[in-house]
C-alpha positions, 0 to 999 in steps of 0.5 A: 657932857654932850660929847659922851652922848654924841659918842654913845649915839654914834656907836649905837647907830653903827651897832644898829646898821651892822646889826641890820646888815648882819644876816646869820645863816641860821636866821636867813630863811632864804639861805637855809631853804637853799641849803635844805634844797641842795641837800635834798638834791644830792640825797636824790643823787644830783651831784651837780648842785652847788651852793654859792659861797657868798649867799650868807652860809659862808663855810657851810656852803664851801664845805657842802660844795667840797662834799658834793665834789667828792660824791661826784668824783666817786661817781665818776670813778664808778662810771670809768670802771663800768665803761672800761669793763662793759664797753671796753672788756677791760676786766681788770680796771680798778677804782683809783682815787688818791684824794678820797679819805676815810670811808671813801677808801673803804668803799674803793677797796670793796669795789676793787676787791669785788671786781677782782673776786669776778675777774680771777675766776674768769681769767682761770676759766680762760686759761683752762679752756685756752689749754684745752682748745690747744689740746693740753688736757693737763690744765685744770681750774684752780678751786683754791686761790690765794689760800681761799676756797673758790665759792658759789657759781664760780666753784660750780663752774670751775668743778664742771670745767674740771669734769669736762677736762676729765672726760675729755682725758678719758676719751683721749686715752680710749683712742 
């Protein structure tokens, strides 16, 4: 009878030791506070924050770090585009990131479409102005592109540019 008692005591001791060593991410206030602080930092735009993956949070820390990496990648792409457009004058830069998925690709498409909607009319203006500077008064700003009407400020600029070309043609025909 002593044997089952010893065995039971041994198992109970092992369970107690393991339970005391077990640190659940939900019950560990220090780990939970680190997670809350890291989430707040990312919310505030700090994409350099990372969680130690051996801090009691396990897979939560791993997934959090992956999420922050994706945010950092996207931010870096936007900075690259800004640098290309603003500092280098390369207006045809596009956001490219093959690793991003889901809504990230929708965001990339939105940024690229926005860049194109600014670039294409600018290129069209440059084409007409270049032709006029060479004496070719037959070129006009296309107020429709790819089946869509040019709108807003670009329509106003295009219309003004076309009127200027018409007036130059009228002056040229009088001479």
